[in-house]
mmCIF file as Biopython writes it, N, C-alpha, C and O atoms, coordinates in Angstrom:
data_model
#
loop_
_atom_site.group_PDB
_atom_site.id
_atom_site.type_symbol
_atom_site.label_atom_id
_atom_site.label_alt_id
_atom_site.label_comp_id
_atom_site.label_asym_id
_atom_site.label_entity_id
_atom_site.label_seq_id
_atom_site.pdbx_PDB_ins_code
_atom_site.Cartn_x
_atom_site.Cartn_y
_atom_site.Cartn_z
_atom_site.occupancy
_atom_site.B_iso_or_equiv
_atom_site.auth_seq_id
_atom_site.auth_asym_id
_atom_site.pdbx_PDB_model_num
ATOM 1   N N  . MET A ? 1  ? 120.123 61.526 39.763 1.0 0.0 1  A 1 
ATOM 2   C CA . MET A ? 1  ? 118.850 61.480 39.290 1.0 0.0 1  A 1 
ATOM 3   C C  . MET A ? 1  ? 118.897 60.601 37.948 1.0 0.0 1  A 1 
ATOM 4   O O  . MET A ? 1  ? 119.787 60.576 37.099 1.0 0.0 1  A 1 
ATOM 5   N N  . THR A ? 2  ? 117.568 59.814 37.996 1.0 0.0 2  A 1 
ATOM 6   C CA . THR A ? 2  ? 117.379 59.024 36.984 1.0 0.0 2  A 1 
ATOM 7   C C  . THR A ? 2  ? 116.117 59.475 36.028 1.0 0.0 2  A 1 
ATOM 8   O O  . THR A ? 2  ? 115.268 60.276 36.418 1.0 0.0 2  A 1 
ATOM 9   N N  . ASP A ? 3  ? 116.103 58.949 34.916 1.0 0.0 3  A 1 
ATOM 10  C CA . ASP A ? 3  ? 114.678 59.231 34.077 1.0 0.0 3  A 1 
ATOM 11  C C  . ASP A ? 3  ? 113.836 58.326 34.161 1.0 0.0 3  A 1 
ATOM 12  O O  . ASP A ? 3  ? 112.943 58.359 33.315 1.0 0.0 3  A 1 
ATOM 13  N N  . GLU A ? 4  ? 113.806 57.149 35.242 1.0 0.0 4  A 1 
ATOM 14  C CA . GLU A ? 4  ? 113.086 56.111 35.288 1.0 0.0 4  A 1 
ATOM 15  C C  . GLU A ? 4  ? 111.622 56.661 35.915 1.0 0.0 4  A 1 
ATOM 16  O O  . GLU A ? 4  ? 111.552 57.479 36.832 1.0 0.0 4  A 1 
ATOM 17  N N  . PRO A ? 5  ? 110.612 56.125 35.324 1.0 0.0 5  A 1 
ATOM 18  C CA . PRO A ? 5  ? 109.189 56.415 36.081 1.0 0.0 5  A 1 
ATOM 19  C C  . PRO A ? 5  ? 109.325 55.718 37.402 1.0 0.0 5  A 1 
ATOM 20  O O  . PRO A ? 5  ? 110.013 54.747 37.715 1.0 0.0 5  A 1 
ATOM 21  N N  . ASN A ? 6  ? 108.345 56.593 38.227 1.0 0.0 6  A 1 
ATOM 22  C CA . ASN A ? 6  ? 108.443 56.141 39.671 1.0 0.0 6  A 1 
ATOM 23  C C  . ASN A ? 6  ? 107.203 55.599 40.225 1.0 0.0 6  A 1 
ATOM 24  O O  . ASN A ? 6  ? 106.954 55.400 41.414 1.0 0.0 6  A 1 
ATOM 25  N N  . ASP A ? 7  ? 106.260 55.329 38.940 1.0 0.0 7  A 1 
ATOM 26  C CA . ASP A ? 7  ? 105.033 54.631 39.120 1.0 0.0 7  A 1 
ATOM 27  C C  . ASP A ? 7  ? 103.948 55.601 40.131 1.0 0.0 7  A 1 
ATOM 28  O O  . ASP A ? 7  ? 102.944 55.102 40.640 1.0 0.0 7  A 1 
ATOM 29  N N  . GLY A ? 8  ? 104.239 56.686 40.271 1.0 0.0 8  A 1 
ATOM 30  C CA . GLY A ? 8  ? 103.445 57.746 41.035 1.0 0.0 8  A 1 
ATOM 31  C C  . GLY A ? 8  ? 103.825 57.770 42.463 1.0 0.0 8  A 1 
ATOM 32  O O  . GLY A ? 8  ? 103.195 58.459 43.266 1.0 0.0 8  A 1 
ATOM 33  N N  . GLU A ? 9  ? 104.790 57.073 42.788 1.0 0.0 9  A 1 
ATOM 34  C CA . GLU A ? 9  ? 105.345 57.061 44.246 1.0 0.0 9  A 1 
ATOM 35  C C  . GLU A ? 9  ? 105.698 58.457 44.590 1.0 0.0 9  A 1 
ATOM 36  O O  . GLU A ? 9  ? 106.311 59.179 43.804 1.0 0.0 9  A 1 
ATOM 37  N N  . ILE A ? 10 ? 105.302 58.845 45.790 1.0 0.0 10 A 1 
ATOM 38  C CA . ILE A ? 10 ? 105.753 60.342 46.286 1.0 0.0 10 A 1 
ATOM 39  C C  . ILE A ? 10 ? 107.123 60.012 47.373 1.0 0.0 10 A 1 
ATOM 40  O O  . ILE A ? 10 ? 107.214 59.103 48.198 1.0 0.0 10 A 1 
ATOM 41  N N  . LYS A ? 11 ? 107.946 60.905 47.097 1.0 0.0 11 A 1 
ATOM 42  C CA . LYS A ? 11 ? 108.922 60.979 48.185 1.0 0.0 11 A 1 
ATOM 43  C C  . LYS A ? 11 ? 109.134 62.366 48.775 1.0 0.0 11 A 1 
ATOM 44  O O  . LYS A ? 11 ? 109.275 63.372 48.080 1.0 0.0 11 A 1 
ATOM 45  N N  . LYS A ? 12 ? 109.146 62.350 50.037 1.0 0.0 12 A 1 
ATOM 46  C CA . LYS A ? 12 ? 109.417 63.470 50.870 1.0 0.0 12 A 1 
ATOM 47  C C  . LYS A ? 12 ? 110.868 63.700 50.910 1.0 0.0 12 A 1 
ATOM 48  O O  . LYS A ? 12 ? 111.610 62.766 51.216 1.0 0.0 12 A 1 
ATOM 49  N N  . VAL A ? 13 ? 111.374 64.952 50.604 1.0 0.0 13 A 1 
ATOM 50  C CA . VAL A ? 13 ? 112.764 65.250 50.541 1.0 0.0 13 A 1 
ATOM 51  C C  . VAL A ? 13 ? 112.791 66.529 51.452 1.0 0.0 13 A 1 
ATOM 52  O O  . VAL A ? 13 ? 112.141 67.532 51.160 1.0 0.0 13 A 1 
ATOM 53  N N  . MET A ? 14 ? 113.611 66.434 52.617 1.0 0.0 14 A 1 
ATOM 54  C CA . MET A ? 14 ? 113.804 67.793 53.702 1.0 0.0 14 A 1 
ATOM 55  C C  . MET A ? 14 ? 115.196 68.093 53.330 1.0 0.0 14 A 1 
ATOM 56  O O  . MET A ? 14 ? 115.967 67.173 53.056 1.0 0.0 14 A 1 
ATOM 57  N N  . ALA A ? 15 ? 115.574 69.360 53.304 1.0 0.0 15 A 1 
ATOM 58  C CA . ALA A ? 15 ? 117.043 70.051 53.185 1.0 0.0 15 A 1 
ATOM 59  C C  . ALA A ? 15 ? 117.107 71.150 53.821 1.0 0.0 15 A 1 
ATOM 60  O O  . ALA A ? 15 ? 116.058 71.679 54.189 1.0 0.0 15 A 1 
ATOM 61  N N  . VAL A ? 16 ? 118.076 71.611 54.033 1.0 0.0 16 A 1 
ATOM 62  C CA . VAL A ? 16 ? 118.472 72.820 54.759 1.0 0.0 16 A 1 
ATOM 63  C C  . VAL A ? 16 ? 119.271 73.562 53.447 1.0 0.0 16 A 1 
ATOM 64  O O  . VAL A ? 16 ? 120.338 73.114 53.028 1.0 0.0 16 A 1 
ATOM 65  N N  . VAL A ? 17 ? 118.682 74.626 52.925 1.0 0.0 17 A 1 
ATOM 66  C CA . VAL A ? 17 ? 119.414 75.406 51.857 1.0 0.0 17 A 1 
ATOM 67  C C  . VAL A ? 17 ? 119.972 76.732 52.276 1.0 0.0 17 A 1 
ATOM 68  O O  . VAL A ? 17 ? 119.247 77.467 52.945 1.0 0.0 17 A 1 
ATOM 69  N N  . ARG A ? 18 ? 121.104 77.092 51.975 1.0 0.0 18 A 1 
ATOM 70  C CA . ARG A ? 18 ? 121.787 78.280 52.227 1.0 0.0 18 A 1 
ATOM 71  C C  . ARG A ? 18 ? 120.767 79.350 51.557 1.0 0.0 18 A 1 
ATOM 72  O O  . ARG A ? 18 ? 120.104 78.954 50.598 1.0 0.0 18 A 1 
ATOM 73  N N  . PRO A ? 19 ? 120.623 80.543 51.963 1.0 0.0 19 A 1 
ATOM 74  C CA . PRO A ? 19 ? 119.973 81.685 51.079 1.0 0.0 19 A 1 
ATOM 75  C C  . PRO A ? 19 ? 120.574 81.979 50.010 1.0 0.0 19 A 1 
ATOM 76  O O  . PRO A ? 19 ? 119.837 82.372 49.106 1.0 0.0 19 A 1 
ATOM 77  N N  . ASP A ? 20 ? 121.735 81.924 49.780 1.0 0.0 20 A 1 
ATOM 78  C CA . ASP A ? 20 ? 122.349 82.551 48.436 1.0 0.0 20 A 1 
ATOM 79  C C  . ASP A ? 20 ? 122.255 81.227 47.483 1.0 0.0 20 A 1 
ATOM 80  O O  . ASP A ? 20 ? 122.545 81.401 46.300 1.0 0.0 20 A 1 
ATOM 81  N N  . LYS A ? 21 ? 121.890 79.981 47.884 1.0 0.0 21 A 1 
ATOM 82  C CA . LYS A ? 21 ? 121.760 78.969 46.951 1.0 0.0 21 A 1 
ATOM 83  C C  . LYS A ? 21 ? 120.146 78.721 46.461 1.0 0.0 21 A 1 
ATOM 84  O O  . LYS A ? 21 ? 119.804 77.988 45.533 1.0 0.0 21 A 1 
ATOM 85  N N  . LEU A ? 22 ? 119.392 79.398 47.193 1.0 0.0 22 A 1 
ATOM 86  C CA . LEU A ? 22 ? 117.697 79.251 46.980 1.0 0.0 22 A 1 
ATOM 87  C C  . LEU A ? 22 ? 117.613 79.168 45.561 1.0 0.0 22 A 1 
ATOM 88  O O  . LEU A ? 22 ? 117.213 78.108 45.080 1.0 0.0 22 A 1 
ATOM 89  N N  . GLY A ? 23 ? 117.936 80.146 44.785 1.0 0.0 23 A 1 
ATOM 90  C CA . GLY A ? 23 ? 117.646 80.467 43.386 1.0 0.0 23 A 1 
ATOM 91  C C  . GLY A ? 23 ? 118.061 79.176 42.601 1.0 0.0 23 A 1 
ATOM 92  O O  . GLY A ? 23 ? 117.256 78.663 41.823 1.0 0.0 23 A 1 
ATOM 93  N N  . ASP A ? 24 ? 119.349 78.631 42.802 1.0 0.0 24 A 1 
ATOM 94  C CA . ASP A ? 24 ? 119.814 77.493 42.121 1.0 0.0 24 A 1 
ATOM 95  C C  . ASP A ? 24 ? 118.952 76.202 42.391 1.0 0.0 24 A 1 
ATOM 96  O O  . ASP A ? 24 ? 118.654 75.440 41.471 1.0 0.0 24 A 1 
ATOM 97  N N  . VAL A ? 25 ? 118.574 75.996 43.670 1.0 0.0 25 A 1 
ATOM 98  C CA . VAL A ? 25 ? 117.848 74.917 44.218 1.0 0.0 25 A 1 
ATOM 99  C C  . VAL A ? 25 ? 116.448 74.868 43.409 1.0 0.0 25 A 1 
ATOM 100 O O  . VAL A ? 25 ? 116.091 73.861 42.796 1.0 0.0 25 A 1 
ATOM 101 N N  . LYS A ? 26 ? 115.738 75.991 43.470 1.0 0.0 26 A 1 
ATOM 102 C CA . LYS A ? 26 ? 114.457 76.153 42.951 1.0 0.0 26 A 1 
ATOM 103 C C  . LYS A ? 26 ? 114.558 75.799 41.380 1.0 0.0 26 A 1 
ATOM 104 O O  . LYS A ? 26 ? 113.670 75.112 40.875 1.0 0.0 26 A 1 
ATOM 105 N N  . GLN A ? 27 ? 115.753 76.318 40.527 1.0 0.0 27 A 1 
ATOM 106 C CA . GLN A ? 27 ? 115.735 76.196 39.234 1.0 0.0 27 A 1 
ATOM 107 C C  . GLN A ? 27 ? 116.050 74.516 38.853 1.0 0.0 27 A 1 
ATOM 108 O O  . GLN A ? 27 ? 115.595 73.914 37.880 1.0 0.0 27 A 1 
ATOM 109 N N  . ALA A ? 28 ? 116.743 74.095 39.664 1.0 0.0 28 A 1 
ATOM 110 C CA . ALA A ? 28 ? 117.104 72.583 39.530 1.0 0.0 28 A 1 
ATOM 111 C C  . ALA A ? 28 ? 116.001 71.529 39.831 1.0 0.0 28 A 1 
ATOM 112 O O  . ALA A ? 28 ? 115.960 70.372 39.410 1.0 0.0 28 A 1 
ATOM 113 N N  . LEU A ? 29 ? 115.041 72.218 40.712 1.0 0.0 29 A 1 
ATOM 114 C CA . LEU A ? 29 ? 113.851 71.322 41.090 1.0 0.0 29 A 1 
ATOM 115 C C  . LEU A ? 29 ? 112.782 71.443 39.881 1.0 0.0 29 A 1 
ATOM 116 O O  . LEU A ? 29 ? 112.175 70.457 39.463 1.0 0.0 29 A 1 
ATOM 117 N N  . ALA A ? 30 ? 112.614 72.723 39.367 1.0 0.0 30 A 1 
ATOM 118 C CA . ALA A ? 30 ? 111.850 72.892 38.227 1.0 0.0 30 A 1 
ATOM 119 C C  . ALA A ? 30 ? 112.349 72.110 36.987 1.0 0.0 30 A 1 
ATOM 120 O O  . ALA A ? 30 ? 111.545 71.571 36.226 1.0 0.0 30 A 1 
ATOM 121 N N  . GLU A ? 31 ? 113.661 72.057 36.799 1.0 0.0 31 A 1 
ATOM 122 C CA . GLU A ? 31 ? 114.287 71.248 35.643 1.0 0.0 31 A 1 
ATOM 123 C C  . GLU A ? 31 ? 113.842 69.743 35.847 1.0 0.0 31 A 1 
ATOM 124 O O  . GLU A ? 31 ? 113.712 68.997 34.877 1.0 0.0 31 A 1 
ATOM 125 N N  . THR A ? 32 ? 113.621 69.336 37.111 1.0 0.0 32 A 1 
ATOM 126 C CA . THR A ? 32 ? 113.411 67.941 37.199 1.0 0.0 32 A 1 
ATOM 127 C C  . THR A ? 32 ? 111.951 67.754 37.186 1.0 0.0 32 A 1 
ATOM 128 O O  . THR A ? 32 ? 111.633 66.565 37.158 1.0 0.0 32 A 1 
ATOM 129 N N  . GLY A ? 33 ? 111.021 68.550 37.199 1.0 0.0 33 A 1 
ATOM 130 C CA . GLY A ? 33 ? 109.713 68.541 37.304 1.0 0.0 33 A 1 
ATOM 131 C C  . GLY A ? 33 ? 109.026 68.549 38.501 1.0 0.0 33 A 1 
ATOM 132 O O  . GLY A ? 33 ? 107.820 68.308 38.556 1.0 0.0 33 A 1 
ATOM 133 N N  . ALA A ? 34 ? 109.796 68.843 39.589 1.0 0.0 34 A 1 
ATOM 134 C CA . ALA A ? 34 ? 109.153 68.850 40.771 1.0 0.0 34 A 1 
ATOM 135 C C  . ALA A ? 34 ? 108.245 70.027 40.762 1.0 0.0 34 A 1 
ATOM 136 O O  . ALA A ? 34 ? 108.531 71.123 40.282 1.0 0.0 34 A 1 
ATOM 137 N N  . PRO A ? 35 ? 106.966 69.655 41.417 1.0 0.0 35 A 1 
ATOM 138 C CA . PRO A ? 35 ? 105.797 70.627 41.203 1.0 0.0 35 A 1 
ATOM 139 C C  . PRO A ? 35 ? 105.873 71.785 42.336 1.0 0.0 35 A 1 
ATOM 140 O O  . PRO A ? 35 ? 105.259 72.835 42.144 1.0 0.0 35 A 1 
ATOM 141 N N  . SER A ? 36 ? 106.532 71.614 43.368 1.0 0.0 36 A 1 
ATOM 142 C CA . SER A ? 36 ? 106.436 72.574 44.365 1.0 0.0 36 A 1 
ATOM 143 C C  . SER A ? 36 ? 107.525 72.608 45.597 1.0 0.0 36 A 1 
ATOM 144 O O  . SER A ? 36 ? 107.949 71.525 46.000 1.0 0.0 36 A 1 
ATOM 145 N N  . LEU A ? 37 ? 107.953 73.737 46.161 1.0 0.0 37 A 1 
ATOM 146 C CA . LEU A ? 37 ? 108.591 73.854 47.180 1.0 0.0 37 A 1 
ATOM 147 C C  . LEU A ? 37 ? 108.203 74.473 48.195 1.0 0.0 37 A 1 
ATOM 148 O O  . LEU A ? 37 ? 107.770 75.596 47.933 1.0 0.0 37 A 1 
ATOM 149 N N  . THR A ? 38 ? 108.178 74.069 49.690 1.0 0.0 38 A 1 
ATOM 150 C CA . THR A ? 38 ? 107.457 74.805 50.544 1.0 0.0 38 A 1 
ATOM 151 C C  . THR A ? 38 ? 108.534 74.821 51.829 1.0 0.0 38 A 1 
ATOM 152 O O  . THR A ? 38 ? 108.248 75.418 52.867 1.0 0.0 38 A 1 
#
């Protein structure tokens, strides 16, 4: 991860997450400023 601005660029990330790790993934995304998880 970098702290460099992305000029509004949107990137789609797809991942398979184990159910026991979902909370950790959500927390990490929130800390990076990711607006949502679907």
